[in-house]
C-alpha positions in Angstrom: 89.9 112.7 112.2 90.0 116.6 113.4 87.7 117.3 110.5 85.6 114.6 111.5 84.8 115.8 115.2 84.6 119.0 113.7 81.6 118.0 111.8 80.3 116.0 114.8 80.5 119.5 117.2 78.8 121.2 114.5 75.7 119.1 114.4 75.7 119.1 118.2 75.7 122.8 118.4 72.7 122.9 116.1 70.6 120.4 117.9 71.4 122.1 121.3 70.2 125.4 119.6 67.0 123.9 118.4 66.2 122.2 121.6 66.7 125.6 123.3 64.3 127.1 121.1 61.9 124.5 120.1 60.1 127.1 117.8 63.3 128.5 115.7 63.8 126.6 112.5 66.5 123.9 112.6 69.6 123.6 110.2 68.4 123.2 106.4 67.7 120.0 105.0 69.9 118.1 103.0 69.6 118.6 99.4 68.4 115.3 97.7 71.3 113.4 96.2 71.4 112.3 92.9 72.3 108.8 92.0 75.7 107.8 91.5 76.5 107.2 87.7 77.5 103.6 87.1 81.0 102.5 87.1 82.9 100.9 84.2 86.5 99.3 83.8 88.6 101.7 82.2 92.4 102.0 81.7 93.8 105.6 81.5 96.2 106.5 78.6 99.6 104.6 78.8 98.0 102.3 81.3 97.5 98.5 81.0 95.7 98.0 84.2 91.6 98.2 84.1 89.8 99.5 87.2 86.4 100.4 87.6 86.7 104.1 88.3 85.3 105.7 85.3 81.6 106.6 85.0 79.0 106.9 82.1 76.5 109.8 81.6 73.7 109.0 79.1 72.2 111.7 77.1 69.4 111.9 74.5 69.9 114.3 71.6 68.3 114.5 68.3 71.2 112.9 66.7 70.7 110.0 68.8 72.5 108.6 72.5 75.6 110.0 73.6 77.4 108.6 76.4 79.9 110.8 78.1 82.6 108.5 79.8 84.2 110.2 82.4 87.9 109.7 84.7 88.4 110.4 88.2 90.6 113.2 87.1 88.2 115.2 85.2 89.0 113.5 81.9 86.3 112.5 79.4 85.2 111.1 76.1 81.8 111.2 74.1 80.5 108.5 72.1 77.6 108.5 70.0 75.8 105.0 69.9 75.2 104.2 66.2 72.0 102.4 64.7 74.2 100.5 61.7 76.0 97.9 63.7 79.1 100.1 64.4 78.2 99.9 68.2 79.7 103.4 68.9 81.5 105.9 67.0 83.6 109.4 68.7 80.9 112.2 68.9 83.2 114.6 68.6 87.1 115.3 67.9 89.1 114.3 65.1 90.3 110.8 66.4 88.0 107.6 65.7 86.8 105.3 68.3 88.6 101.8 67.6 85.5 99.2 68.9 86.5 95.6 69.7 84.2 92.9 70.7 85.1 91.0 74.0 82.4 88.7 74.5 78.6 88.7 73.5 77.6 91.3 75.9 80.8 93.5 76.2 83.2 95.8 73.8 86.2 97.5 74.4 86.3 101.1 73.1 89.8 102.7 72.7 89.8 106.8 72.2 92.8 108.9 72.6 94.8 106.5 74.2 92.2 105.6 77.1 90.3 102.4 76.7 87.0 101.5 78.3 85.1 98.4 78.7 81.4 98.9 77.9 78.3 96.5 77.9 77.2 96.0 74.6 75.1 93.4 72.4 77.3 91.9 69.7 76.0 90.0 66.6 77.7 88.0 64.0 77.6 90.0 60.8 74.7 88.9 58.4 76.1 86.9 55.9 
């Protein structure tokens, strides 16, 4: 609560200063905010509970699309979307990503002990 009140007091002081001297420049405008990255369900290593707290950043590269999956604690994993039907693979590191289809529109990816549930198009293999 004290921080909230201090912030309000600062805004009131800025407004008063601007009213007292209308020709003076006001406080700097707030920088535009970036849209929040979409949240996905994830489970930290050793946890059985999924929660929608991880974010996904999507980056186009010459080698394909890279997904960076970020945990609230700052940890992350990078996955590369494949074009050969496997879905995703680990983009770096020695440990492979284990991909398990959950439904026609969802997969679970395990990497480094962490698990992520991602939207995906799951197709039956051709026979």
